[in-house]
N, C-alpha and C positions, 0 to 999 in steps of 0.2 A: 767486485760486487757493489751493489748499492745499499746504502742506509738511509733511512727515513729522516733522521735528524738532520738539521742545517748545520748545526754546531756541534762541539765536542767540548763542553765546559766540566762535565762529570761523566763518569762511567755509567751513571744510572739513566742517562738519556739513550742508552742503547738497550735493545731487547737482548734476551739471552741468545737467541739465534744470531742477531747481529755481532754480538761480542764474539761468540764462538767461530762465527764466519770471518771475522777479522784476524783471529789468532790463526785459523788455517791458511788465509790469505798471506798473512805475514810469513809463514813457514814456506808457503809456495814461492814467494818472492825471494826469499833467502836462497832457495835452492836453484834460482834462475839468475842469482846475481851476476855471473860472469857470461851469461848468454845475452845477446844484443840483437836478436834477429826481431823483426817485426817493428811496428810504428811505437815509438816511445809513449807510455801511458799518460805522461803529463807534458806532451810536446807543447811549447809556446805557452805554457802556464808560469804565472809568477807567484811567489809566496813571500808576503812582508812579515818578517820576524821583528817584534817589538821587545826589548829587554830592558826592564826595570832593574832586574837582579842579575847578577854575574852568571855566567853560563860557559860551560864546557862541552858536556855531551849534549844538551838540547840544541845549542846553536850548530854544532858541526855535524850531527845527526840529521837535522832537518835541512841544512843546506846541502850536504851531500846527497841526501835522499832525492831532493828535488832535480839535482845535477843528474842522478843515476836515471830518473824517469823522464828526462828530456826537457825538464823546465829549468828555472833559476829562482834564486832567493835574495832578498834584500834585506840586510840588517839594519834595524833601528833603534836607537837608544832613546828612551823618553826624555832625557836631559837634552838630546839634539833635536827634539821635536818642538813644534809650536804649542804643543800640550803643556810643556813645562813653563810656557810664557803666557798661559790662560786660556788657549783654545779648548772648548769643551770636547768631551769624549765623543759627544754626538756628531760635532762637525769634523772630527778627526776620523770617525768611522765612515762617515759618508764620502769624505774625500778620497780616502784609501780604496773604498769600494769601486770607485771609478778607475783606478790605476792597476790593481792586482786582483788575483782570482780567490785568494785566501789570506787569512792573518792568524799568525800564531802569537801569542803575548805570554811571557814570562813576568809576572808582578807580584808584587806585595799583597794587595788586596783583591779579593774575589769579585767584589762588586764593580771593579773597573772592567774585568772581563764580562760581566753580565751587561754593563752599559754598552760596551763596544759591540756585544752580540745583538743587543736590542737595536741598535741604529745601523749597523752593517748590513749590506744586502748580500754580502759573500760569506763564506763558512768562517767561523771564528774557533780557533784551537787554544784550549786551556795547555800552555807549555809549563805551567806550575803557578799556583797561587798558595796563599795562606791557609785555603781550605782543602783543596784537592790538587792531585798530581795524575790525571787520567792516562797520560802517554806512557807514564812509568808503569802502571798497572799492565797496560797492554803488552809491554815488554817482559814484564816479571812473569806473567801468566803463559806467554808464549814460551818463555825458558822452561817454566815447569812442565809444560807440555811435550817439549823437546826431550827433557829427561826422564820424565815419569809416564809418558806415553798416554796419559789420562788425567781427568780431574776428579771424577768421582772416587771415593774411598781412599782419597789422598788428604793428609793433614799438614796444614802450614802454620807453623809457629811464628809469631811476630813478637820480638823482643825490644822494650825501650819506650819511646814516646809514641803515644797514639796521635801522630800528626797527619798532615796532609796526604802523605804516602800511604799511611795506614788506612785512612778514610776511603782513599780510592780503592785500596786493596780489598777492603771489606765489599764494597760494591762489585768488585770483579769476582770474588768468590761466590757472591750470590747469583751471579750470572751462571758460574760454572758448577754450582752446587759443590763447592769444595768446602771442607771443615777447615776453620780457622780458629786458632787459639791465641789470644793476645795477652801478654804480659806486661803490665806497665806499673810505674808506682802510682801511688794514691794521687789524684789531681792531674794526671797525665792520661786519662782515658781518651779513646777516639770519641768522636762526635756522637752522642747518645742517639740522635735521630737517625743517623746512617746505621747504627748497629740494630736498632729497633725494626727499621724497615728490611734491613737485609736478612735478619734473623728468621723472616717468613719464609725464606727460600734455601736458607742452609744453616748449619750449626755454626755459632759465633760464641765462642767461650771468653769471658773476660776474667782476668786473675791478677794478683800482685806477685805470683810465684813464677819465675822463669823455668823452674825445673818441672813444675806442673805442665806449663804450656808446651815445653819440648818433649815431653815424654811420648813416645812413639811417632814423633813427627817425621814426615818424609822430607820436608823443607824447612829450614830455619832461616828467617829473615830478620834484619835490623836495618837501622838508618843512624845517622849521626844524632847524638844526643843534643848538640847545640847547633841550631841554625844560625843563620846571618841575623845579627841584631840581639841574639840572646846572650846572656851573660854567662861566664865560664862557671860561675857558681851553681848553674842549673846541673851540669853534669855531675856535680858532687851528690846530687840526689840519686843518681842513677848507678854511679861507681860505687862498689865494685859488683853489686847485686846483679845489674842487668847487662853485664859485659858478656858477649859471646865468646867464649874460650874453649878449650879442649874438653875441659871438664863438662862444661854444659852440653857440647855437641856429643859427647858420648851418651847422653841420656836420651837423645833422639836415635831413629832407626839406624842400623849400621851402614845403610846406603843412602843416609840423608844428604842432602846438598846444602850448602851455604849460599845466602844471596845477600847482597848489599847494592842499593842503588847508586851509591857514590855521589859526591866525594866521601870518603871515609877519614876518620880520625883515628889512625892506628894507635892502639894501646888504650883507646877509651872504650868505644861501643864494641870493639872487636880486636883481638890480638893479631899479631903477625902470623901467629902458627895457624890460625884458622883462615885468615885472608889468603895465605899462600899455599893452603893444603890441597890435597886431591879432592876433598869434597867441596872446594869453593868453585863456583861457577860464575863468578863475578864479570869476568871478561866476555863469556858469552852473553851474559845478562846486559851489559854495556852495549855490545854489538847489536843485539836485537831492538835497541831503542831505533836504530836506523830501518830495520825491515818492517817492524810494526808501525812505524810512523809513515813509511812509504804506503803500506797498505791503507792507512787511514786517510791519508791524502787523496789516494786514487779513488777511494770510497766516497769521500765527501764531495770530490769534484765529478761524481757520477760516471766514473769509466767503467 
């Protein structure tokens, strides 16, 4: 499928039709994972992957995805690039645009991605920034569709920090008209502008009470309380109130699923018993990064 946007820095750049189409395309590609008939979708295409932050799932899923689609990927660390020695983002973007077909960047500051997209003549994908994580939302809502078969009349509960993953999930739920209930400590709410805009299209509840958020939820999601460069003291503001444990999961629907974008700090935001339970779908969720990003790459490159 084709999408109108040149880049994907936030989920909000996609229309509802495009977002839902990407989810369906992702599921289709997953079903054809072991089939190799026909011309590869991204034959002779090259993806540059820029990493300022450590990565496991983002790097492996993008690199494997390009390989499976017939292309290849080049991994670059910002510290190894001339940008670390003073070259402007503008010049870096223009040079890379002459060598590769798309760029994915996992960075600290969202403004770096905005500058990269401004000057690049090829698609730029947000592999994670301090503001958003759109690729994770594609995989997350693909997983919800697989398990719940629909988006409407589904309630997702987000427990913990209203962080970059949460911001993107809010946009995603606005595209699918999925009810989202968010429980965060005071001072850790998601971006108010994102909530305000998305609330025009779906129900977004904000609360400080995790028990209220998970009541009758079909899906319970969380993320690490402590990101890179955060102090461990931050997690003390979350524990034990915002930990997803069996007691909290029992307040959701009986067939509720548990999701976590990983990496997880077991015993902090979630207990081992929940992580390893039959309700946990975290490994399917992790795998779906591969399939949803393949769909995104193929769509951005106008296949």
